[in-house]
Short mmCIF file of the C-alpha atoms (twelve columns), coordinates in Angstrom:
data_MODEL
# 
_entry.id   MODEL 
# 
loop_
_atom_site.group_PDB 
_atom_site.id 
_atom_site.type_symbol 
_atom_site.label_atom_id 
_atom_site.label_alt_id 
_atom_site.label_comp_id 
_atom_site.label_asym_id 
_atom_site.label_seq_id 
_atom_site.Cartn_x 
_atom_site.Cartn_y 
_atom_site.Cartn_z 
_atom_site.pdbx_PDB_model_num 
ATOM 1   C CA . MET A 1   131.312 141.479 113.619 1 
ATOM 2   C CA . LEU A 2   132.473 140.088 110.221 1 
ATOM 3   C CA . SER A 3   130.810 137.397 108.711 1 
ATOM 4   C CA . PRO A 4   133.158 134.426 107.410 1 
ATOM 5   C CA . TRP A 5   132.541 134.762 104.156 1 
ATOM 6   C CA . LEU A 6   133.373 138.765 104.427 1 
ATOM 7   C CA . ARG A 7   137.002 137.230 106.462 1 
ATOM 8   C CA . ASN A 8   137.846 135.232 103.464 1 
ATOM 9   C CA . VAL A 9   137.025 138.435 101.033 1 
ATOM 10  C CA . ARG A 10  139.860 140.749 102.604 1 
ATOM 11  C CA . SER A 11  142.067 137.494 103.052 1 
ATOM 12  C CA . VAL A 12  142.024 137.000 99.298  1 
ATOM 13  C CA . THR A 13  144.302 139.089 95.842  1 
ATOM 14  C CA . THR A 14  141.847 138.442 94.171  1 
ATOM 15  C CA . GLY A 15  141.721 140.292 89.926  1 
ATOM 16  C CA . PHE A 16  139.589 141.205 87.462  1 
ATOM 17  C CA . LEU A 17  139.618 141.474 84.394  1 
ATOM 18  C CA . GLY A 18  136.860 142.559 82.265  1 
ATOM 19  C CA . LEU A 19  135.285 145.897 83.243  1 
ATOM 20  C CA . GLY A 20  132.475 146.054 80.684  1 
ATOM 21  C CA . VAL A 21  128.648 146.120 80.537  1 
ATOM 22  C CA . MET A 22  128.152 143.661 83.258  1 
ATOM 23  C CA . GLY A 23  132.260 143.481 84.075  1 
ATOM 24  C CA . GLN A 24  132.413 146.782 85.674  1 
ATOM 25  C CA . PRO A 25  129.426 146.653 88.365  1 
ATOM 26  C CA . MET A 26  130.640 143.103 89.369  1 
ATOM 27  C CA . ALA A 27  133.478 144.375 90.432  1 
ATOM 28  C CA . LEU A 28  132.791 146.668 91.958  1 
ATOM 29  C CA . ASN A 29  129.965 145.194 93.823  1 
ATOM 30  C CA . LEU A 30  133.779 143.426 95.154  1 
ATOM 31  C CA . ALA A 31  135.598 146.602 96.150  1 
ATOM 32  C CA . ARG A 32  132.558 147.870 97.748  1 
ATOM 33  C CA . ALA A 33  133.104 145.033 100.025 1 
ATOM 34  C CA . GLY A 34  135.687 145.492 100.936 1 
ATOM 35  C CA . THR A 35  137.307 142.671 98.908  1 
ATOM 36  C CA . ASP A 36  141.695 143.490 97.699  1 
ATOM 37  C CA . LEU A 37  140.999 143.510 94.756  1 
ATOM 38  C CA . ILE A 38  143.161 144.476 91.212  1 
ATOM 39  C CA . VAL A 39  141.955 145.302 87.994  1 
ATOM 40  C CA . TRP A 40  142.287 145.406 84.338  1 
ATOM 41  C CA . ASN A 41  140.738 146.489 81.166  1 
ATOM 42  C CA . ARG A 42  141.539 146.958 77.461  1 
ATOM 43  C CA . THR A 43  139.719 149.963 77.614  1 
ATOM 44  C CA . PRO A 44  141.171 151.733 80.802  1 
ATOM 45  C CA . GLU A 45  138.571 154.919 81.128  1 
ATOM 46  C CA . ARG A 46  136.379 151.760 82.407  1 
ATOM 47  C CA . ALA A 47  138.627 151.390 85.572  1 
ATOM 48  C CA . GLY A 48  138.095 154.772 87.057  1 
ATOM 49  C CA . PRO A 49  135.139 153.735 88.864  1 
ATOM 50  C CA . LEU A 50  137.104 150.885 90.354  1 
ATOM 51  C CA . ARG A 51  140.115 153.168 91.637  1 
ATOM 52  C CA . GLU A 52  137.861 155.824 92.981  1 
ATOM 53  C CA . ALA A 53  135.952 152.279 95.288  1 
ATOM 54  C CA . GLY A 54  139.791 151.404 95.785  1 
ATOM 55  C CA . ALA A 55  141.009 149.015 93.645  1 
ATOM 56  C CA . VAL A 56  144.424 148.791 91.910  1 
ATOM 57  C CA . VAL A 57  144.650 149.047 88.701  1 
ATOM 58  C CA . ALA A 58  146.777 147.352 86.728  1 
ATOM 59  C CA . ALA A 59  148.873 148.095 83.339  1 
ATOM 60  C CA . ASP A 60  148.341 145.099 82.199  1 
ATOM 61  C CA . PRO A 61  147.190 141.505 82.966  1 
ATOM 62  C CA . ALA A 62  150.552 139.974 83.721  1 
ATOM 63  C CA . GLU A 63  150.440 142.016 86.585  1 
ATOM 64  C CA . VAL A 64  147.157 141.615 87.452  1 
ATOM 65  C CA . PHE A 65  148.304 137.125 87.383  1 
ATOM 66  C CA . ALA A 66  151.743 138.377 89.494  1 
ATOM 67  C CA . LYS A 67  149.512 140.075 92.594  1 
ATOM 68  C CA . ALA A 68  146.561 138.307 92.967  1 
ATOM 69  C CA . ASP A 69  145.775 134.901 93.968  1 
ATOM 70  C CA . VAL A 70  142.549 134.441 92.327  1 
ATOM 71  C CA . VAL A 71  141.742 135.916 89.012  1 
ATOM 72  C CA . ILE A 72  137.831 136.568 87.447  1 
ATOM 73  C CA . VAL A 73  137.791 136.367 83.723  1 
ATOM 74  C CA . MET A 74  134.771 138.143 82.430  1 
ATOM 75  C CA . LEU A 75  136.164 138.772 78.621  1 
ATOM 76  C CA . ALA A 76  134.064 138.845 75.799  1 
ATOM 77  C CA . ASN A 77  134.255 135.214 74.051  1 
ATOM 78  C CA . ASP A 78  137.200 132.351 73.884  1 
ATOM 79  C CA . THR A 79  139.624 134.997 71.114  1 
ATOM 80  C CA . VAL A 80  139.580 137.412 73.137  1 
ATOM 81  C CA . ILE A 81  140.707 134.802 76.333  1 
ATOM 82  C CA . ASP A 82  143.662 132.909 74.700  1 
ATOM 83  C CA . GLN A 83  144.799 136.415 73.385  1 
ATOM 84  C CA . VAL A 84  145.304 138.260 77.427  1 
ATOM 85  C CA . LEU A 85  145.862 134.360 78.924  1 
ATOM 86  C CA . GLY A 86  148.171 133.645 76.886  1 
ATOM 87  C CA . ARG A 87  150.369 136.652 77.852  1 
ATOM 88  C CA . CYS A 88  150.464 135.630 81.698  1 
ATOM 89  C CA . ASP A 89  152.055 132.776 84.168  1 
ATOM 90  C CA . LEU A 90  149.089 130.198 85.538  1 
ATOM 91  C CA . ALA A 91  150.828 128.871 87.652  1 
ATOM 92  C CA . GLY A 92  149.448 128.658 91.228  1 
ATOM 93  C CA . ARG A 93  147.137 131.084 90.518  1 
ATOM 94  C CA . THR A 94  143.160 130.059 90.768  1 
ATOM 95  C CA . VAL A 95  140.675 131.506 87.266  1 
ATOM 96  C CA . VAL A 96  137.143 131.900 87.394  1 
ATOM 97  C CA . HIS A 97  135.924 131.556 84.333  1 
ATOM 98  C CA . MET A 98  132.277 134.095 84.552  1 
ATOM 99  C CA . GLY A 99  131.620 134.799 81.007  1 
ATOM 100 C CA . THR A 100 130.103 132.974 78.336  1 
ATOM 101 C CA . THR A 101 131.778 129.868 75.431  1 
ATOM 102 C CA . ALA A 102 131.374 127.467 74.336  1 
ATOM 103 C CA . PRO A 103 131.217 124.769 77.625  1 
ATOM 104 C CA . GLU A 104 133.534 122.653 75.185  1 
ATOM 105 C CA . TYR A 105 135.845 125.341 75.192  1 
ATOM 106 C CA . SER A 106 135.687 126.254 78.803  1 
ATOM 107 C CA . ALA A 107 137.280 122.819 79.634  1 
ATOM 108 C CA . GLY A 108 139.984 123.830 77.106  1 
ATOM 109 C CA . LEU A 109 140.766 126.127 79.028  1 
ATOM 110 C CA . ALA A 110 140.468 124.208 82.449  1 
ATOM 111 C CA . ALA A 111 143.082 121.455 80.938  1 
ATOM 112 C CA . ARG A 112 145.442 124.715 79.722  1 
ATOM 113 C CA . VAL A 113 145.018 126.302 82.938  1 
ATOM 114 C CA . ARG A 114 145.745 122.927 85.286  1 
ATOM 115 C CA . VAL A 115 148.972 122.300 82.760  1 
ATOM 116 C CA . ALA A 116 150.037 125.708 84.145  1 
ATOM 117 C CA . GLY A 117 150.208 124.500 86.910  1 
ATOM 118 C CA . GLY A 118 147.245 126.915 88.259  1 
ATOM 119 C CA . SER A 119 143.243 125.718 89.465  1 
ATOM 120 C CA . TYR A 120 139.944 126.688 86.780  1 
ATOM 121 C CA . VAL A 121 136.495 127.260 88.039  1 
ATOM 122 C CA . GLU A 122 132.899 127.905 86.043  1 
ATOM 123 C CA . ALA A 123 130.798 131.064 87.375  1 
ATOM 124 C CA . PRO A 124 129.144 132.072 84.871  1 
ATOM 125 C CA . VAL A 125 125.547 134.047 86.036  1 
ATOM 126 C CA . SER A 126 122.252 134.859 85.095  1 
ATOM 127 C CA . GLY A 127 121.034 138.303 85.038  1 
ATOM 128 C CA . SER A 128 121.968 141.322 83.033  1 
ATOM 129 C CA . ARG A 129 123.187 144.703 84.145  1 
ATOM 130 C CA . GLY A 130 120.631 145.480 86.245  1 
ATOM 131 C CA . PRO A 131 121.445 142.274 88.612  1 
ATOM 132 C CA . ALA A 132 124.467 143.329 88.502  1 
ATOM 133 C CA . GLU A 133 124.222 146.931 89.319  1 
ATOM 134 C CA . ALA A 134 121.899 145.167 92.416  1 
ATOM 135 C CA . GLY A 135 124.529 142.056 93.353  1 
ATOM 136 C CA . GLU A 136 121.788 139.922 92.410  1 
ATOM 137 C CA . LEU A 137 122.957 137.085 89.820  1 
ATOM 138 C CA . VAL A 138 122.872 134.267 90.020  1 
ATOM 139 C CA . VAL A 139 125.884 132.368 89.660  1 
ATOM 140 C CA . MET A 140 126.008 129.057 88.381  1 
ATOM 141 C CA . LEU A 141 129.002 127.067 89.511  1 
ATOM 142 C CA . ALA A 142 131.490 124.529 88.996  1 
ATOM 143 C CA . GLY A 143 134.859 123.273 89.538  1 
ATOM 144 C CA . GLU A 144 136.700 120.387 91.799  1 
ATOM 145 C CA . GLU A 145 135.652 120.740 94.544  1 
ATOM 146 C CA . PRO A 146 138.236 122.883 96.652  1 
ATOM 147 C CA . ASP A 147 138.672 124.774 94.568  1 
ATOM 148 C CA . ALA A 148 134.863 125.515 94.171  1 
ATOM 149 C CA . ALA A 149 134.654 125.761 97.974  1 
ATOM 150 C CA . ARG A 150 137.752 128.562 97.661  1 
ATOM 151 C CA . VAL A 151 136.832 130.921 95.478  1 
ATOM 152 C CA . GLU A 152 132.526 130.314 96.552  1 
ATOM 153 C CA . PRO A 153 133.127 132.992 99.163  1 
ATOM 154 C CA . LEU A 154 134.145 135.566 96.934  1 
ATOM 155 C CA . LEU A 155 131.636 135.676 94.808  1 
ATOM 156 C CA . HIS A 156 129.051 136.514 97.126  1 
ATOM 157 C CA . PRO A 157 129.457 139.644 96.106  1 
ATOM 158 C CA . MET A 158 127.535 139.646 93.102  1 
ATOM 159 C CA . CYS A 159 125.576 136.969 93.530  1 
ATOM 160 C CA . ARG A 160 122.543 136.791 95.296  1 
ATOM 161 C CA . GLU A 161 123.023 132.737 94.810  1 
ATOM 162 C CA . ILE A 162 124.973 130.050 93.872  1 
ATOM 163 C CA . VAL A 163 124.183 126.793 92.028  1 
ATOM 164 C CA . ARG A 164 126.842 124.005 92.255  1 
ATOM 165 C CA . CYS A 165 126.435 122.402 89.359  1 
ATOM 166 C CA . GLY A 166 129.534 119.495 89.405  1 
ATOM 167 C CA . ALA A 167 131.935 119.277 87.188  1 
ATOM 168 C CA . VAL A 168 133.420 120.935 84.370  1 
ATOM 169 C CA . PRO A 169 131.998 122.177 82.140  1 
ATOM 170 C CA . GLY A 170 128.950 121.177 83.992  1 
ATOM 171 C CA . ALA A 171 128.351 125.252 84.770  1 
ATOM 172 C CA . LEU A 172 128.747 126.362 81.297  1 
ATOM 173 C CA . LEU A 173 126.286 124.312 80.088  1 
ATOM 174 C CA . MET A 174 123.854 124.900 82.306  1 
ATOM 175 C CA . LYS A 175 124.045 129.072 82.278  1 
ATOM 176 C CA . LEU A 176 123.430 127.834 77.910  1 
ATOM 177 C CA . ALA A 177 120.030 125.081 79.285  1 
ATOM 178 C CA . VAL A 178 119.150 128.779 81.716  1 
ATOM 179 C CA . ASN A 179 119.882 131.402 78.271  1 
ATOM 180 C CA . THR A 180 116.974 128.523 76.235  1 
ATOM 181 C CA . PHE A 181 114.344 129.966 78.203  1 
ATOM 182 C CA . LEU A 182 115.259 132.887 79.067  1 
ATOM 183 C CA . ILE A 183 115.879 134.284 74.789  1 
ATOM 184 C CA . SER A 184 113.286 132.726 73.707  1 
ATOM 185 C CA . MET A 185 111.191 134.148 76.868  1 
ATOM 186 C CA . VAL A 186 112.177 137.775 75.309  1 
ATOM 187 C CA . THR A 187 112.163 137.725 71.578  1 
ATOM 188 C CA . GLY A 188 107.808 135.869 72.510  1 
ATOM 189 C CA . LEU A 189 107.260 139.076 74.381  1 
ATOM 190 C CA . ALA A 190 108.422 142.179 71.726  1 
ATOM 191 C CA . GLU A 191 107.052 139.695 68.986  1 
ATOM 192 C CA . ALA A 192 103.689 140.481 71.435  1 
ATOM 193 C CA . PHE A 193 104.547 144.147 72.115  1 
ATOM 194 C CA . HIS A 194 105.437 143.833 67.737  1 
ATOM 195 C CA . PHE A 195 102.025 142.058 67.316  1 
ATOM 196 C CA . ALA A 196 99.731  144.435 69.475  1 
ATOM 197 C CA . ASP A 197 101.075 147.327 68.269  1 
ATOM 198 C CA . ARG A 198 100.369 146.500 63.902  1 
ATOM 199 C CA . HIS A 199 96.581  145.791 65.909  1 
ATOM 200 C CA . GLY A 200 96.442  149.234 67.088  1 
ATOM 201 C CA . LEU A 201 96.470  147.738 70.709  1 
ATOM 202 C CA . ASP A 202 98.134  150.122 73.562  1 
ATOM 203 C CA . ARG A 203 102.003 149.761 74.511  1 
ATOM 204 C CA . GLY A 204 100.454 150.122 78.558  1 
ATOM 205 C CA . THR A 205 97.393  148.479 78.590  1 
ATOM 206 C CA . LEU A 206 99.406  144.670 77.371  1 
ATOM 207 C CA . LEU A 207 101.940 146.028 79.905  1 
ATOM 208 C CA . ALA A 208 99.060  145.870 82.717  1 
ATOM 209 C CA . THR A 209 96.894  142.662 81.202  1 
ATOM 210 C CA . LEU A 210 101.429 141.049 81.338  1 
ATOM 211 C CA . ASP A 211 101.651 142.020 84.553  1 
ATOM 212 C CA . ALA A 212 98.160  141.389 86.327  1 
ATOM 213 C CA . GLY A 213 99.131  137.174 84.966  1 
ATOM 214 C CA . PRO A 214 100.936 134.150 85.190  1 
ATOM 215 C CA . MET A 215 103.594 135.220 83.050  1 
ATOM 216 C CA . ALA A 216 104.671 138.277 85.114  1 
ATOM 217 C CA . SER A 217 108.104 138.145 86.507  1 
ATOM 218 C CA . PRO A 218 110.957 139.425 86.865  1 
ATOM 219 C CA . VAL A 219 112.137 139.379 83.375  1 
ATOM 220 C CA . SER A 220 109.099 140.687 82.541  1 
ATOM 221 C CA . ARG A 221 108.784 143.372 83.592  1 
ATOM 222 C CA . VAL A 222 111.411 144.937 82.854  1 
ATOM 223 C CA . LYS A 223 112.307 144.723 79.379  1 
ATOM 224 C CA . GLY A 224 107.718 144.808 79.252  1 
ATOM 225 C CA . ARG A 225 108.631 148.265 79.967  1 
ATOM 226 C CA . LYS A 226 111.309 148.693 77.792  1 
ATOM 227 C CA . LEU A 227 109.215 147.733 74.210  1 
ATOM 228 C CA . ARG A 228 106.488 149.942 76.346  1 
ATOM 229 C CA . ASP A 229 108.941 153.327 76.051  1 
ATOM 230 C CA . GLY A 230 111.257 151.780 73.079  1 
ATOM 231 C CA . ASP A 231 114.012 152.514 75.674  1 
ATOM 232 C CA . PHE A 232 116.509 150.055 74.550  1 
ATOM 233 C CA . GLU A 233 119.616 151.813 76.745  1 
ATOM 234 C CA . VAL A 234 120.893 147.993 76.730  1 
ATOM 235 C CA . GLN A 235 121.266 145.664 80.180  1 
ATOM 236 C CA . ALA A 236 122.078 142.688 78.026  1 
ATOM 237 C CA . ALA A 237 123.189 143.901 73.966  1 
ATOM 238 C CA . VAL A 238 121.765 141.992 70.997  1 
ATOM 239 C CA . ARG A 239 125.317 141.123 69.741  1 
ATOM 240 C CA . ASP A 240 125.852 139.524 73.190  1 
ATOM 241 C CA . VAL A 241 121.973 137.526 72.565  1 
ATOM 242 C CA . LEU A 242 122.767 136.529 68.925  1 
ATOM 243 C CA . TYR A 243 125.911 135.304 70.258  1 
ATOM 244 C CA . ASN A 244 125.080 133.342 73.026  1 
ATOM 245 C CA . SER A 245 122.007 132.176 70.969  1 
ATOM 246 C CA . GLU A 246 125.316 131.050 68.147  1 
ATOM 247 C CA . LEU A 247 126.765 128.841 71.417  1 
ATOM 248 C CA . ILE A 248 123.404 126.869 71.701  1 
ATOM 249 C CA . VAL A 249 122.331 126.343 68.200  1 
ATOM 250 C CA . ARG A 250 126.467 124.682 68.123  1 
ATOM 251 C CA . ALA A 251 125.523 122.897 70.969  1 
ATOM 252 C CA . GLY A 252 124.759 119.654 69.226  1 
ATOM 253 C CA . VAL A 253 121.099 119.650 69.830  1 
ATOM 254 C CA . GLU A 254 117.454 120.227 67.961  1 
ATOM 255 C CA . SER A 255 116.593 123.768 69.071  1 
ATOM 256 C CA . PRO A 256 114.613 124.805 66.235  1 
ATOM 257 C CA . LEU A 257 113.006 128.386 69.157  1 
ATOM 258 C CA . LEU A 258 116.882 128.621 68.620  1 
ATOM 259 C CA . GLU A 259 117.377 128.711 65.595  1 
ATOM 260 C CA . VAL A 260 114.570 131.437 65.319  1 
ATOM 261 C CA . CYS A 261 115.402 133.455 68.139  1 
ATOM 262 C CA . ARG A 262 119.510 133.228 66.837  1 
ATOM 263 C CA . GLN A 263 117.375 134.879 62.780  1 
ATOM 264 C CA . LEU A 264 116.195 137.601 64.564  1 
ATOM 265 C CA . TYR A 265 118.897 138.635 66.778  1 
ATOM 266 C CA . ALA A 266 121.190 138.205 63.165  1 
ATOM 267 C CA . GLU A 267 118.751 140.336 61.587  1 
ATOM 268 C CA . ALA A 268 118.686 143.233 64.947  1 
ATOM 269 C CA . THR A 269 122.638 143.249 64.730  1 
ATOM 270 C CA . ALA A 270 122.617 144.179 60.902  1 
ATOM 271 C CA . SER A 271 120.254 146.207 61.253  1 
ATOM 272 C CA . GLY A 272 122.748 148.276 63.774  1 
ATOM 273 C CA . HIS A 273 120.736 147.477 66.902  1 
ATOM 274 C CA . GLY A 274 123.655 145.304 68.132  1 
ATOM 275 C CA . GLY A 275 124.773 147.856 71.297  1 
ATOM 276 C CA . GLU A 276 120.969 148.163 71.583  1 
ATOM 277 C CA . ASP A 277 118.989 146.151 74.779  1 
ATOM 278 C CA . MET A 278 117.927 143.109 73.958  1 
ATOM 279 C CA . ALA A 279 114.297 143.801 74.017  1 
ATOM 280 C CA . ALA A 280 115.797 145.555 70.482  1 
ATOM 281 C CA . VAL A 281 115.072 142.180 68.750  1 
ATOM 282 C CA . VAL A 282 111.101 143.699 68.259  1 
ATOM 283 C CA . ARG A 283 113.325 146.328 64.642  1 
ATOM 284 C CA . ALA A 284 113.501 142.456 63.184  1 
ATOM 285 C CA . PHE A 285 109.661 141.601 63.616  1 
ATOM 286 C CA . GLU A 286 108.666 145.705 62.387  1 
ATOM 287 C CA . ALA A 287 111.154 145.306 59.787  1 
ATOM 288 C CA . ARG A 288 110.288 142.286 58.584  1 
ATOM 289 C CA . SER A 289 106.287 142.874 58.891  1 
ATOM 290 C CA . ARG A 290 107.780 146.582 56.837  1 
ATOM 291 C CA . GLY A 291 108.719 144.403 53.500  1 
ATOM 292 C CA . ARG A 292 105.913 142.039 53.924  1 
ATOM 293 C CA . HIS A 293 104.379 145.244 52.852  1 
ATOM 294 C CA . GLN A 294 105.963 146.876 50.601  1 
# 
């Protein structure tokens, strides 16, 4: 017997815009759960696995809005969102913003969607590519109660937890609060590995010590292994973490740790590591150390 949320999923045509590092595995989980899904991506080849999983691949975003009741937006930033949604008829549709933008932008987008005759829900996620592939993301959900309640069952195939955050832009504010901790934690982990390297310590021994201690977490284990092995295949890209850091620093509260992090991710991006995993911020530490000893 189908669970209530799965029956709900199969009764609603859902659109998905943006099949990047996070969007593609998220959309695949929807398709595999039996969602009636139509997708679009600026780079068409990213839609191939979705077609194989049973989703319809649209020619353009307007087709997604023409055929879907709910449209999930997982696009790179506010500029891209404006470009894409500006060509679409939003009337009668529920727009679900799952990417990361400034909270004030999201509040303005909500107002524009409502003026156009649509509904709007924020649902940014905590997690990187690995949790996205496993359907283990944490979703922060904000919006008017009827809209949030209608959307929530559709999100379950992508996540292990949904946290209600009140009205828009509460979910994106919560996302920035969560990222304040995440970014500073991973940057500190990279600094610890850099410290160990500069003092001739064994990376594996450092990782084993961290794994056995009170600071161990899924994040420290994943990123620690990347740092031990020098494996920077992207889970969450340096350039995306830089973007998130900039949003936090601009949010109007004292964020001295994130200002330092922002500088480090900017340096790593400028030196050609923007497309690598955020653990590659260690390259900024290495460059600073080399500069100090030249």
